[in-house]
C-alpha positions as CSV (number, residue, x, y, z in Angstrom):
1,M,144.9,-37.2,281.7
2,T,143.4,-40.3,280.2
3,Q,143.9,-40.4,276.4
4,H,142.2,-43.0,274.1
5,N,145.4,-43.5,272.1
6,Q,147.6,-43.4,275.1
7,E,149.9,-40.7,273.5
8,R,150.8,-37.2,274.6
9,A,150.2,-34.3,272.2
10,P,153.5,-33.3,270.5
11,F,153.5,-29.7,271.7
12,H,156.5,-27.6,272.6
13,E,157.0,-24.4,274.6
14,D,159.1,-22.9,271.7
15,D,156.3,-23.3,269.2
16,P,156.5,-20.1,267.1
17,M,152.8,-19.8,266.6
18,Q,151.2,-16.8,268.4
19,Y,148.5,-18.2,270.7
20,I,145.5,-16.0,271.7
21,Q,142.4,-16.2,273.9
22,F,138.9,-16.4,272.6
23,A,138.3,-12.7,273.4
24,E,141.2,-11.7,271.1
25,F,139.9,-13.8,268.1
26,D,139.5,-11.8,264.9
27,I,137.6,-13.7,262.2
28,T,139.5,-11.8,259.5
29,Q,143.0,-12.7,260.8
30,H,143.0,-15.8,263.0
31,T,142.3,-19.5,262.8
32,I,141.1,-21.8,265.6
33,D,144.6,-23.4,265.7
34,Q,145.7,-20.1,267.5
35,I,143.3,-20.5,270.5
36,A,145.6,-21.3,273.4
37,G,145.7,-24.5,275.3
38,I,148.3,-25.5,277.8
39,N,151.3,-26.1,275.6
40,G,149.8,-25.5,272.1
41,P,146.5,-25.2,270.2
42,I,143.6,-26.2,272.5
43,V,141.8,-27.9,269.6
44,D,144.7,-30.2,269.1
45,E,145.1,-30.9,272.8
46,L,141.4,-31.8,273.1
47,A,141.5,-34.0,270.0
48,V,144.5,-36.0,271.2
49,T,143.0,-36.4,274.7
50,F,139.7,-37.6,273.4
51,G,141.0,-39.7,270.6
52,V,139.8,-37.6,267.6
53,E,142.1,-37.7,264.6
54,K,143.1,-34.3,263.1
55,P,142.3,-34.2,259.3
56,Q,145.2,-33.7,257.0
57,T,143.5,-30.6,255.6
58,G,143.1,-29.1,259.1
59,W,140.1,-28.5,261.3
60,D,136.8,-27.3,259.9
61,A,133.2,-27.2,261.3
62,T,132.5,-30.7,260.0
63,S,135.5,-32.4,261.4
64,L,134.9,-30.9,264.8
65,K,131.5,-32.6,265.1
66,E,133.3,-35.8,266.3
67,L,134.9,-33.9,269.1
68,I,131.5,-32.4,270.1
69,T,129.8,-35.8,270.1
70,I,132.3,-37.0,272.7
71,I,132.5,-34.1,275.1
72,G,129.4,-32.0,274.5
73,P,126.6,-33.7,272.6
74,A,123.7,-32.6,274.8
75,K,122.4,-29.0,274.5
76,T,121.6,-29.1,278.2
77,L,125.2,-29.1,279.5
78,Q,124.6,-30.8,282.8
79,D,123.4,-33.9,280.8
80,N,127.0,-34.3,279.5
81,I,128.7,-34.6,282.9
82,P,128.4,-38.4,283.5
83,A,129.9,-39.3,280.1
84,I,132.8,-36.8,280.5
85,E,133.5,-38.0,284.0
86,A,133.9,-41.5,282.7
87,L,136.4,-40.3,280.1
88,L,138.5,-38.3,282.6
89,P,138.8,-40.5,285.7
90,E,142.4,-39.6,286.8
91,A,143.2,-37.3,289.7
92,D,144.9,-34.7,287.6
93,D,142.2,-34.4,285.0
94,K,140.3,-31.7,286.9
95,Q,143.3,-29.4,287.1
96,I,144.2,-29.9,283.4
97,A,140.6,-29.1,282.4
98,I,140.7,-26.0,284.6
99,E,144.0,-25.0,282.9
100,W,142.3,-25.3,279.5
101,I,139.5,-23.0,280.6
102,E,141.9,-20.5,282.0
103,Q,144.4,-20.5,279.1
104,S,141.7,-20.1,276.5
105,G,140.0,-17.3,278.4
106,L,136.6,-19.1,278.0
107,L,134.9,-17.4,280.9
108,D,136.4,-13.9,280.6
109,A,134.2,-10.8,280.1
110,V,133.8,-9.4,276.6
111,F,132.3,-6.3,275.0
112,R,133.2,-6.2,271.4
113,N,132.2,-6.5,267.8
114,F,131.7,-10.2,266.9
115,D,134.0,-10.0,263.9
116,S,136.9,-8.1,265.4
117,P,137.8,-6.8,268.9
118,E,139.4,-3.8,267.1
119,Q,136.1,-2.4,265.7
120,M,134.9,0.6,267.6
121,L,131.9,0.1,269.9
122,P,128.8,2.3,269.3
123,R,127.7,4.6,272.1
124,N,124.1,3.7,271.2
125,F,122.7,0.4,270.0
126,D,119.5,0.3,268.0
127,T,118.6,-3.1,269.3
128,A,119.8,-5.4,272.1
129,V,118.8,-9.1,271.9
130,I,118.6,-11.8,274.5
131,T,117.8,-15.3,273.2
132,G,116.5,-18.3,275.2
133,G,118.5,-20.9,277.0
134,V,118.5,-22.6,280.4
135,R,117.2,-20.5,283.2
136,N,120.6,-19.5,284.7
137,W,121.9,-18.4,281.2
138,M,118.8,-16.3,280.6
139,M,119.2,-14.6,284.0
140,R,122.9,-13.9,283.4
141,R,122.2,-12.5,280.0
142,A,119.6,-10.2,281.4
143,Q,122.0,-9.1,284.2
144,V,124.9,-8.3,281.9
145,L,122.5,-6.2,279.7
146,I,121.2,-4.3,282.8
147,D,124.8,-3.7,283.9
148,T,125.8,-2.5,280.5
149,I,123.0,0.0,280.2
150,Q,123.4,1.2,283.7
151,N,127.1,1.8,283.1
152,G,126.3,4.2,280.3
153,T,125.6,2.3,277.1
154,T,122.3,3.3,275.6
155,V,119.9,0.9,273.9
156,S,116.8,2.0,272.0
157,E,114.9,-1.4,272.3
158,I,115.4,-4.8,273.7
159,K,114.0,-7.9,272.0
160,L,113.7,-11.2,273.9
161,V,113.6,-13.9,271.2
162,A,112.8,-17.4,272.5
163,G,111.3,-20.7,271.4
164,T,109.5,-23.8,272.5
165,R,112.0,-25.7,274.6
166,Q,110.2,-27.1,277.6
167,M,112.1,-25.9,280.8
168,R,112.6,-28.1,283.8
169,T,111.4,-27.0,287.2
170,A,114.8,-28.1,288.5
171,E,116.4,-25.2,286.5
172,G,115.3,-22.7,289.3
173,D,112.7,-21.9,291.9
174,D,111.0,-19.4,289.5
175,V,110.5,-22.0,286.7
176,I,106.9,-23.4,286.8
177,E,105.6,-26.6,285.3
178,G,104.9,-26.1,281.6
179,D,107.2,-23.1,281.1
180,T,108.9,-22.8,277.8
181,E,111.8,-20.4,277.2
182,A,109.4,-18.0,275.6
183,S,106.9,-18.0,278.5
184,Y,109.7,-17.6,281.0
185,M,111.0,-14.6,279.1
186,Q,107.5,-13.1,279.2
187,R,106.8,-13.9,282.8
188,V,110.2,-13.3,284.4
189,I,112.9,-11.7,282.2
190,K,110.7,-9.0,280.7
191,P,109.5,-7.6,284.0
192,L,113.0,-7.8,285.4
193,L,114.4,-5.7,282.6
194,E,111.5,-3.2,282.7
195,A,112.1,-2.6,286.4
196,E,115.8,-1.9,285.9
197,V,116.2,0.0,282.5
198,E,114.3,2.6,280.6
199,C,113.8,1.2,277.1
200,R,111.2,-0.7,275.2
201,V,111.2,-4.5,275.9
202,A,109.3,-6.9,273.6
203,V,109.1,-10.7,273.7
204,V,109.3,-12.4,270.3
205,S,108.0,-16.0,270.5
206,T,109.0,-18.5,267.8
207,D,107.8,-22.0,267.2
208,T,111.1,-23.8,267.3
209,D,113.8,-24.8,269.8
210,K,116.7,-24.8,267.2
211,G,119.3,-22.2,267.7
212,N,119.9,-21.5,264.0
213,E,116.2,-21.0,263.4
214,I,115.9,-18.6,266.4
215,A,118.9,-16.7,265.0
216,E,117.0,-16.3,261.7
217,V,114.1,-14.7,263.7
218,V,116.6,-12.4,265.3
219,A,117.9,-11.4,261.9
220,N,114.4,-10.6,260.7
221,E,113.5,-8.6,263.8
222,T,116.7,-6.5,263.5
223,Q,116.9,-6.0,259.7
224,D,116.6,-2.2,260.1
225,A,118.9,-1.9,263.0
226,A,122.3,-0.3,262.3
227,S,123.8,-2.1,265.4
228,V,122.7,-5.2,267.3
229,L,124.0,-6.0,270.7
230,V,123.7,-9.6,271.8
231,A,123.7,-10.1,275.5
232,C,125.4,-13.4,276.3
233,N,126.6,-15.4,279.2
234,A,130.3,-16.0,279.7
235,G,131.6,-18.8,277.5
236,N,128.6,-18.9,275.2
237,W,129.1,-15.5,273.4
238,I,130.8,-17.2,270.4
239,Q,128.1,-19.7,269.7
240,N,125.2,-17.3,270.6
241,G,126.7,-14.3,268.8
242,G,128.0,-16.4,265.9
243,Q,124.7,-17.9,265.0
244,I,123.1,-14.5,264.9
245,R,126.1,-13.1,262.9
246,R,125.6,-15.8,260.3
247,A,121.9,-15.1,260.1
248,I,122.3,-11.3,259.8
249,G,125.2,-11.7,257.3
250,D,127.2,-8.6,258.1
251,D,129.3,-7.0,260.9
252,R,126.5,-5.1,262.7
253,V,126.6,-7.7,265.5
254,F,128.3,-6.9,268.9
255,V,128.4,-9.1,271.9
256,V,128.7,-8.5,275.7
257,S,129.1,-10.9,278.5
258,N,130.1,-10.8,282.2
259,P,132.9,-13.0,283.6
260,F,132.0,-16.1,285.4
261,P,134.0,-18.3,287.8
262,I,135.0,-21.9,287.3
263,A,133.2,-24.2,289.9
264,K,136.4,-25.5,291.4
265,N,134.7,-26.7,294.6
266,N,131.5,-28.2,293.3
267,E,129.6,-24.9,293.4
268,P,126.1,-25.1,291.9
269,P,125.6,-24.0,288.3
270,A,124.2,-20.6,289.3
271,L,127.5,-19.8,291.0
272,G,130.2,-21.4,288.8
273,Q,130.8,-23.1,285.5
274,N,131.4,-26.9,285.9
275,Y,134.8,-27.6,284.4
276,L,133.5,-30.7,282.6
277,T,130.6,-28.9,280.9
278,A,133.0,-26.1,280.0
279,L,134.9,-28.5,277.7
280,G,131.8,-29.0,275.6
281,I,131.4,-25.2,275.4
282,I,135.0,-24.9,274.2
283,A,134.4,-27.5,271.4
284,R,131.2,-25.8,270.2
285,N,132.9,-22.4,270.2
286,L,135.8,-23.8,268.1
287,Q,133.2,-25.2,265.6
288,E,131.4,-21.8,265.4
289,L,134.6,-19.9,264.8
290,A,135.6,-22.4,262.1
291,R,132.3,-21.5,260.3
292,H,133.4,-17.9,260.1
293,T,137.0,-18.4,259.0
């Protein structure tokens, strides 16, 4: 794989550190250096590959910004592809990126408390939440929530919290000119949920497109809920759930996501996660976990 400093990461198979996947991460016990890469911590492998120097004091949310600016600066992930393709031109780059995704468990299903996978899951959630995103992500979040409820988990109410980002008609055939994430929630996601599950569904529109500000709205809307289930798409549950966890400020936050395949043969975004955009998700997830540890 192309590396800016032309050096290989000094990882060894006999490294005594216990490596784990994202789904196993416990914010009370683990650090991001324990998330598995191919032969060592994925954060170090990415940093060496993309020419980011590891601080002497170790990784934190601030130092990871440099990595994100290289492999995942745009919020709309497809916009990151050309720049990453230019950085990874070699024939084996695709397979190495796919191994990173698989070793870290990025796209695996989860149903857990955000803080710890060991915490018991409630049988009934006071509130389930879906926040805005690109069209495919909102649809996948809706579907995992439908599946979860139809498989026996009960939810008292669903809140669809979305903001002002202008959607692109290229995101899907059901996106119309002028749609925002909030209007799409009202027009498409709310009726879909109401047709499939028997619980109250409400759209909460907010005048922002910033994730942290939307998370604050979620915290306000769920302040009386004993448990909050955040329906996520595979790969994004750490950033999505983590922002809400920070806004709420305690361990009432649970996350659920379905698995999603890697687009190994150029499948469209609705059918598989592009391996290049997945690298940006990994970097943002590492930064989010660093904020909690």
